[in-house]
DSSP file (Angstrom, degrees, kcal/mol; ACC not computed):
  #  RESIDUE AA STRUCTURE BP1 BP2  ACC     N-H-->O    O-->H-N    N-H-->O    O-->H-N    TCO  KAPPA ALPHA  PHI   PSI    X-CA   Y-CA   Z-CA
    1    1 A M     >        0   0    0      0, 0.0     4,-1.8     0, 0.0     5,-0.1   0.000 360.0 360.0 360.0 -47.8  229.7 -131.6   32.2
    2    2 A I  H  >  +     0   0    0      1,-0.2     4,-2.6     2,-0.2     5,-0.2   0.894 360.0  54.7 -64.0 -39.0  231.3 -129.6   35.0
    3    3 A A  H  > S+     0   0    0      1,-0.2     4,-2.4     2,-0.2    -1,-0.2   0.872 106.1  52.4 -62.5 -36.3  234.3 -128.8   32.8
    4    4 A T  H  > S+     0   0    0      2,-0.2     4,-2.5     1,-0.2    -1,-0.2   0.900 109.8  48.3 -66.1 -41.1  231.9 -127.4   30.2
    5    5 A V  H  X S+     0   0    0     -4,-1.8     4,-2.5     2,-0.2    -2,-0.2   0.929 112.6  48.0 -64.7 -45.8  230.2 -125.2   32.7
    6    6 A V  H  X S+     0   0    0     -4,-2.6     4,-2.2     1,-0.2    -2,-0.2   0.911 112.8  48.9 -61.7 -42.7  233.5 -123.9   34.0
    7    7 A L  H  X S+     0   0    0     -4,-2.4     4,-2.4    -5,-0.2    -1,-0.2   0.909 110.5  51.2 -63.1 -42.2  234.7 -123.3   30.5
    8    8 A G  H  X S+     0   0    0     -4,-2.5     4,-2.1     2,-0.2    -2,-0.2   0.913 110.1  48.4 -61.9 -44.3  231.5 -121.4   29.6
    9    9 A V  H  X S+     0   0    0     -4,-2.5     4,-2.0     1,-0.2    -1,-0.2   0.908 112.1  50.0 -63.2 -42.0  231.8 -119.2   32.6
   10   10 A G  H  X S+     0   0    0     -4,-2.2     4,-2.1    -5,-0.2    -2,-0.2   0.897 109.9  49.9 -63.6 -41.1  235.4 -118.4   31.8
   11   11 A L  H  X S+     0   0    0     -4,-2.4     4,-2.2     1,-0.2    -1,-0.2   0.876 109.0  52.2 -67.0 -37.2  234.5 -117.6   28.2
   12   12 A L  H  X S+     0   0    0     -4,-2.1     4,-2.0     2,-0.2    -1,-0.2   0.897 109.1  50.4 -64.3 -39.6  231.7 -115.2   29.3
   13   13 A A  H  X S+     0   0    0     -4,-2.0     4,-1.9     1,-0.2    -2,-0.2   0.912 110.7  48.9 -64.3 -41.8  234.1 -113.4   31.5
   14   14 A I  H  X S+     0   0    0     -4,-2.1     4,-2.0     1,-0.2    -2,-0.2   0.892 108.4  53.8 -65.2 -39.0  236.6 -113.0   28.7
   15   15 A A  H  X S+     0   0    0     -4,-2.2     4,-1.8     1,-0.2    -1,-0.2   0.902 108.0  50.7 -62.2 -40.7  233.9 -111.7   26.4
   16   16 A G  H  X S+     0   0    0     -4,-2.0     4,-1.8     1,-0.2    -1,-0.2   0.892 109.8  49.8 -63.4 -40.1  233.0 -109.0   29.0
   17   17 A M  H  X S+     0   0    0     -4,-1.9     4,-2.3     1,-0.2    -1,-0.2   0.865 107.0  55.8 -66.7 -35.1  236.6 -108.0   29.3
   18   18 A Q  H  X S+     0   0    0     -4,-2.0     4,-2.3     2,-0.2    -2,-0.2   0.903 106.0  50.5 -64.1 -41.5  236.9 -107.8   25.5
   19   19 A I  H  X S+     0   0    0     -4,-1.8     4,-2.2     1,-0.2    -1,-0.2   0.918 110.8  49.2 -62.5 -43.5  233.9 -105.3   25.3
   20   20 A S  H  X S+     0   0    0     -4,-1.8     4,-2.4     1,-0.2    -2,-0.2   0.893 110.4  51.3 -62.4 -39.6  235.6 -103.2   28.0
   21   21 A A  H  X S+     0   0    0     -4,-2.3     4,-2.4     2,-0.2    -2,-0.2   0.897 108.7  50.6 -65.7 -40.2  238.9 -103.2   26.1
   22   22 A I  H  X S+     0   0    0     -4,-2.3     4,-2.1     2,-0.2    -2,-0.2   0.922 111.9  47.3 -64.1 -43.7  237.1 -102.1   22.9
   23   23 A K  H  X S+     0   0    0     -4,-2.2     4,-2.3     1,-0.2    -2,-0.2   0.907 112.4  50.2 -63.6 -41.7  235.4  -99.2   24.6
   24   24 A G  H  X S+     0   0    0     -4,-2.4     4,-2.4     1,-0.2    -2,-0.2   0.896 110.1  49.8 -63.7 -40.7  238.7  -98.2   26.3
   25   25 A N  H  X S+     0   0    0     -4,-2.4     4,-2.2     2,-0.2    -1,-0.2   0.885 110.0  51.0 -65.3 -38.5  240.5  -98.3   22.9
   26   26 A S  H  X S+     0   0    0     -4,-2.1     4,-2.1     2,-0.2    -2,-0.2   0.918 111.3  47.5 -65.1 -43.3  237.8  -96.1   21.3
   27   27 A R  H  X S+     0   0    0     -4,-2.3     4,-2.4     1,-0.2    -2,-0.2   0.912 111.5  50.8 -64.2 -42.4  238.0  -93.5   24.1
   28   28 A A  H  X S+     0   0    0     -4,-2.4     4,-2.3     1,-0.2    -1,-0.2   0.890 109.1  51.7 -62.6 -38.8  241.8  -93.5   23.9
   29   29 A S  H  X S+     0   0    0     -4,-2.2     4,-2.3     2,-0.2    -1,-0.2   0.913 109.6  49.6 -63.7 -42.6  241.6  -93.0   20.1
   30   30 A D  H  X S+     0   0    0     -4,-2.1     4,-2.6     2,-0.2    -2,-0.2   0.910 110.9  49.4 -62.4 -42.5  239.2  -90.0   20.7
   31   31 A I  H  X S+     0   0    0     -4,-2.4     4,-2.5     1,-0.2    -1,-0.2   0.902 110.5  50.8 -64.3 -40.5  241.5  -88.4   23.2
   32   32 A T  H  X S+     0   0    0     -4,-2.3     4,-2.2     2,-0.2    -2,-0.2   0.916 111.9  46.8 -62.7 -43.6  244.5  -88.8   20.9
   33   33 A K  H  X S+     0   0    0     -4,-2.3     4,-2.1     2,-0.2    -2,-0.2   0.901 112.8  49.2 -66.1 -41.0  242.6  -87.2   18.0
   34   34 A A  H  X S+     0   0    0     -4,-2.6     4,-2.4     2,-0.2    -2,-0.2   0.902 110.8  51.0 -64.7 -40.4  241.4  -84.3   20.3
   35   35 A T  H  X S+     0   0    0     -4,-2.5     4,-2.8     2,-0.2     5,-0.2   0.913 109.6  49.7 -62.4 -43.6  245.0  -83.8   21.5
   36   36 A A  H  X S+     0   0    0     -4,-2.2     4,-2.1     2,-0.2    -1,-0.2   0.899 110.8  50.2 -63.0 -40.4  246.3  -83.7   17.9
   37   37 A L  H  X S+     0   0    0     -4,-2.1     4,-2.2     2,-0.2    -2,-0.2   0.933 112.7  46.0 -62.6 -46.4  243.6  -81.1   17.0
   38   38 A I  H  X S+     0   0    0     -4,-2.4     4,-2.9     1,-0.2     5,-0.2   0.926 112.3  50.0 -63.9 -45.5  244.5  -78.9   20.0
   39   39 A E  H  X S+     0   0    0     -4,-2.8     4,-2.4     1,-0.2    -1,-0.2   0.884 109.8  52.0 -61.6 -37.9  248.2  -79.1   19.4
   40   40 A D  H  X S+     0   0    0     -4,-2.1     4,-1.6    -5,-0.2    -1,-0.2   0.922 111.9  45.9 -63.5 -44.5  247.7  -78.2   15.7
   41   41 A K  H  X S+     0   0    0     -4,-2.2     4,-1.8     2,-0.2    -2,-0.2   0.936 113.4  48.9 -64.4 -46.5  245.7  -75.1   16.7
   42   42 A L  H  X S+     0   0    0     -4,-2.9     4,-1.6     1,-0.2    -2,-0.2   0.895 110.1  50.6 -63.5 -40.2  248.1  -74.0   19.4
   43   43 A S  H  X S+     0   0    0     -4,-2.4     4,-0.7    -5,-0.2    -1,-0.2   0.857 107.7  54.9 -67.7 -31.9  251.1  -74.4   17.1
   44   44 A G  H >< S+     0   0    0     -4,-1.6     3,-0.6     1,-0.2     4,-0.3   0.879 105.8  51.7 -65.2 -37.9  249.3  -72.3   14.5
   45   45 A Y  H >< S+     0   0    0     -4,-1.8     3,-1.3     1,-0.2    -1,-0.2   0.849 101.6  60.6 -68.2 -33.4  248.8  -69.5   17.0
   46   46 A K  H 3< S+     0   0    0     -4,-1.6    -1,-0.2     1,-0.3    -2,-0.2   0.763 104.8  49.9 -66.0 -22.7  252.5  -69.4   17.8
   47   47 A G  T << S+     0   0    0     -4,-0.7    -1,-0.3    -3,-0.6    -2,-0.2   0.472  97.0  92.0 -91.6  -2.5  253.2  -68.6   14.2
   48   48 A M  S <  S-     0   0    0     -3,-1.3     2,-0.1    -4,-0.3     5,-0.1  -0.497  88.8 -93.1 -90.5 159.5  250.7  -65.7   14.1
   49   49 A A    >>  -     0   0    0     -2,-0.2     3,-1.4     1,-0.1     4,-0.7  -0.472  38.7-118.3 -66.3 142.5  251.3  -62.1   14.8
   50   50 A Y  G >4 S+     0   0    0      1,-0.3     3,-1.1     2,-0.2    -1,-0.1   0.876 112.6  49.3 -51.8 -46.4  250.5  -61.2   18.4
   51   51 A D  G 34 S+     0   0    0      1,-0.2    -1,-0.3    53,-0.1    -2,-0.0   0.662 104.5  60.3 -73.1 -15.3  247.7  -58.8   17.5
   52   52 A D  G <4 S+     0   0    0     -3,-1.4     2,-0.5    -7,-0.1    -1,-0.2   0.591  78.2 102.4 -86.6 -11.0  246.0  -61.3   15.2
   53   53 A I    <<  +     0   0    0     -3,-1.1     2,-0.3    -4,-0.7    -8,-0.0  -0.629  50.0 145.9 -79.0 120.8  245.4  -63.9   17.8
   54   54 A D        -     0   0    0     -2,-0.5    16,-0.1    14,-0.0    -2,-0.0  -0.919  52.1 -68.3-148.2 169.5  241.8  -63.8   18.9
   55   55 A D        +     0   0    0     -2,-0.3     2,-0.3    14,-0.2    13,-0.2  -0.295  59.3 153.8 -59.6 144.4  238.9  -66.0   20.1
   56   56 A E  E     -A   67   0A   0     11,-1.3    11,-3.7     2,-0.0     2,-0.3  -0.976  22.7-160.6-162.0 169.8  237.5  -68.4   17.5
   57   57 A Q  E     +A   66   0A   0     -2,-0.3     2,-0.3     9,-0.2     9,-0.2  -0.973  15.3 153.4-151.6 164.1  235.7  -71.7   17.2
   58   58 A G  E     -A   65   0A   0      7,-2.3     7,-2.8    -2,-0.3     2,-0.4  -0.977  34.7-104.6-173.5-177.5  235.1  -74.4   14.6
   59   59 A V  E     -A   64   0A   0     -2,-0.3     2,-0.4     5,-0.2     5,-0.2  -0.991  18.5-176.0-130.3 136.0  234.3  -78.0   13.9
   60   60 A D  E >   -A   63   0A   0      3,-3.7     3,-1.8    -2,-0.4     2,-0.3  -0.844  66.8 -58.7-132.0  94.6  236.7  -80.7   12.6
   61   61 A G  T 3  S-     0   0    0     -2,-0.4    -1,-0.0     1,-0.3     0, 0.0  -0.551 120.7 -15.1  68.5-126.5  234.8  -83.9   12.0
   62   62 A V  T 3  S+     0   0    0     -2,-0.3     2,-0.5    -3,-0.1    26,-0.4   0.507 123.9  88.6 -86.3  -4.5  233.1  -85.0   15.2
   63   63 A F  E <   -A   60   0A   0     -3,-1.8    -3,-3.7    24,-0.1     2,-0.3  -0.814  57.9-164.8-100.0 129.4  235.3  -82.6   17.2
   64   64 A S  E     -AB  59  86A   0     22,-2.6    22,-2.7    -2,-0.5     2,-0.3  -0.835  12.3-163.8-102.6 151.7  234.3  -79.0   18.0
   65   65 A W  E     -AB  58  85A   0     -7,-2.8    -7,-2.3    -2,-0.3     2,-0.4  -0.983  10.8-166.0-138.4 149.4  236.9  -76.6   19.2
   66   66 A T  E     -AB  57  84A   0     18,-2.3    18,-2.7    -2,-0.3     2,-0.5  -1.000   7.4-155.2-135.1 132.4  236.9  -73.3   20.9
   67   67 A T  E     -AB  56  83A   0    -11,-3.7   -11,-1.3    -2,-0.4     2,-0.5  -0.939   9.0-170.2-108.7 128.0  239.9  -70.9   21.4
   68   68 A T  E     - B   0  82A   0     14,-2.8    14,-2.7    -2,-0.5     2,-0.5  -0.976   4.4-162.5-117.4 128.1  239.7  -68.4   24.2
   69   69 A V  E     - B   0  81A   0     -2,-0.5     2,-0.7    12,-0.2    12,-0.2  -0.947   4.5-165.4-115.8 121.8  242.4  -65.6   24.4
   70   70 A D  E >   - B   0  80A   0     10,-2.6    10,-2.3    -2,-0.5     3,-0.7  -0.917  17.7-146.7-105.1 110.4  243.0  -63.7   27.6
   71   71 A S  E 3  S+ B   0  79A   0     -2,-0.7     8,-0.2     1,-0.2     5,-0.1  -0.458  77.4  13.1 -77.6 149.4  245.0  -60.6   26.8
   72   72 A N  T 3  S+     0   0    0      6,-1.3    -1,-0.2     1,-0.2     7,-0.2   0.861  96.0 167.6  53.9  40.4  247.6  -59.3   29.4
   73   73 A S    <   +     0   0    0      5,-1.4    -1,-0.2    -3,-0.7    -3,-0.1  -0.995  63.5   1.8-133.3 126.4  247.3  -62.5   31.3
   74   74 A P  S    S-     0   0    0      0, 0.0     2,-0.3     0, 0.0    -1,-0.2  -0.994 144.6 -11.1 -80.9 -14.9  249.1  -63.4   33.4
   75   75 A V  S >  S-     0   0    0      1,-0.0     3,-1.5     0, 0.0    -2,-0.1  -0.900  90.5 -67.6-138.8 169.5  250.9  -60.1   33.0
   76   76 A N  T 3  S+     0   0    0     -2,-0.3     3,-0.1     1,-0.2    -1,-0.0  -0.269 117.5  28.3 -57.1 141.1  251.0  -57.2   30.5
   77   77 A G  T 3  S+     0   0    0      1,-0.3    27,-1.3    26,-0.1     2,-0.3   0.451 103.7  95.5  87.2   1.1  252.3  -58.1   27.1
   78   78 A L  E <   - C   0 103A   0     -3,-1.5    -5,-1.4    25,-0.2    -6,-1.3  -0.908  55.3-156.2-122.2 152.2  251.3  -61.7   27.3
   79   79 A K  E     -BC  71 102A   0     23,-2.5    23,-2.4    -2,-0.3     2,-0.6  -0.994   9.5-146.6-124.9 134.5  248.3  -63.6   26.0
   80   80 A T  E     -BC  70 101A   0    -10,-2.3   -10,-2.6    -2,-0.4     2,-0.6  -0.900  17.3-163.0 -97.2 121.1  247.0  -66.9   27.4
   81   81 A I  E     -BC  69 100A   0     19,-3.1    19,-2.3    -2,-0.6     2,-0.5  -0.921   6.3-173.2-108.7 122.0  245.5  -69.0   24.7
   82   82 A T  E     -BC  68  99A   0    -14,-2.7   -14,-2.8    -2,-0.6     2,-0.5  -0.968   4.0-167.3-117.1 125.9  243.3  -71.9   25.7
   83   83 A V  E     -BC  67  98A   0     15,-2.6    15,-2.1    -2,-0.5     2,-0.5  -0.959   5.5-170.4-113.4 125.5  242.0  -74.4   23.1
   84   84 A K  E     -BC  66  97A   0    -18,-2.7   -18,-2.3    -2,-0.5     2,-0.4  -0.959   3.3-164.0-117.2 130.5  239.2  -76.7   24.2
   85   85 A S  E     -BC  65  96A   0     11,-3.1    11,-2.3    -2,-0.5     2,-0.3  -0.937   8.5-173.1-113.4 136.6  238.0  -79.6   22.1
   86   86 A S  E     +BC  64  95A   0    -22,-2.7   -22,-2.6    -2,-0.4     2,-0.3  -0.946   7.9 167.1-128.6 149.4  234.7  -81.4   22.7
   87   87 A W  E     - C   0  94A   0      7,-2.3     7,-3.5    -2,-0.3     2,-0.4  -0.983  27.8-122.9-155.1 158.4  233.1  -84.5   21.3
   88   88 A S  E     - C   0  93A   0    -26,-0.4     2,-0.4    -2,-0.3     5,-0.2  -0.854  18.8-177.7-107.7 142.4  230.2  -86.9   21.9
   89   89 A S  E >   - C   0  92A   0      3,-2.9     3,-1.8    -2,-0.4     2,-0.4  -0.912  68.0 -44.5-138.2 107.6  230.5  -90.6   22.5
   90   90 A G  T 3  S-     0   0    0     -2,-0.4    -2,-0.0     1,-0.3     0, 0.0  -0.575 123.6 -24.1  68.0-127.5  227.2  -92.3   23.0
   91   91 A E  T 3  S+     0   0    0     -2,-0.4     2,-0.3    -3,-0.1    -1,-0.3   0.421 122.3  89.6 -95.6  -0.1  225.2  -90.2   25.4
   92   92 A R  E <   -C   89   0A   0     -3,-1.8    -3,-2.9     0, 0.0     2,-0.5  -0.748  62.9-146.8-104.2 145.8  228.3  -88.6   27.0
   93   93 A T  E     -C   88   0A   0     -2,-0.3     2,-0.3    -5,-0.2    -5,-0.2  -0.932  18.9-168.0-107.1 132.5  230.1  -85.4   26.0
   94   94 A H  E     -C   87   0A   0     -7,-3.5    -7,-2.3    -2,-0.5     2,-0.3  -0.828   4.3-173.9-116.9 155.3  233.8  -85.3   26.6
   95   95 A S  E     -C   86   0A   0     -2,-0.3     2,-0.3    -9,-0.2    -9,-0.2  -0.989   9.8-172.8-148.7 158.5  236.2  -82.4   26.5
   96   96 A L  E     -C   85   0A   0    -11,-2.3   -11,-3.1    -2,-0.3     2,-0.4  -0.986  10.0-172.3-148.5 138.5  239.9  -81.7   26.7
   97   97 A S  E     -C   84   0A   0     -2,-0.3     2,-0.3   -13,-0.2   -13,-0.2  -0.995   8.0-175.5-141.0 147.8  241.8  -78.4   26.8
   98   98 A F  E     -C   83   0A   0    -15,-2.1   -15,-2.6    -2,-0.4     2,-0.3  -0.931  10.7-157.3-131.7 156.4  245.3  -77.1   26.7
   99   99 A A  E     -C   82   0A   0     -2,-0.3     2,-0.3   -17,-0.2   -17,-0.2  -0.951   9.3-179.4-134.7 155.2  246.7  -73.7   27.2
  100  100 A T  E     -C   81   0A   0    -19,-2.3   -19,-3.1    -2,-0.3     2,-0.4  -0.950  20.9-130.5-145.0 164.3  249.9  -71.8   26.2
  101  101 A I  E     -C   80   0A   0     -2,-0.3     2,-0.3   -21,-0.2   -21,-0.2  -0.972  20.6-171.8-121.6 133.0  251.2  -68.3   26.7
  102  102 A V  E     -C   79   0A   0    -23,-2.4   -23,-2.5    -2,-0.4     2,-0.2  -0.898   8.6-147.8-121.6 154.3  252.6  -66.1   23.9
  103  103 A S  E      C   78   0A   0     -2,-0.3   -25,-0.2   -25,-0.2   -53,-0.1  -0.725 360.0 360.0-116.1 167.5  254.4  -62.7   24.1
  104  104 A K              0   0    0    -27,-1.3   -54,-0.1    -2,-0.2   -53,-0.1   0.485 360.0 360.0 -66.0 360.0  254.6  -59.7   21.8
């Protein structure tokens, strides 16, 4: 009888850990997808003409993205391009952003 109770408590603890692992894997998957989206956008800007790079935004599945371009930043002749991706998971909104600098 006592062994059954101990086994039951142990199985409940393992079930709780499994739920946490599933949530963690889902969050990691979302971060990986957001990172891939941002990297794709940034690599596209590096292939564009300097004067054609401008602010823009869009939606790709559950991920929205925004590009912000700061001209002559940090110095004249350079542009700082920041791409931010946002997504919702449950009741929470998450975001991730990367930046790069391009020259004329």
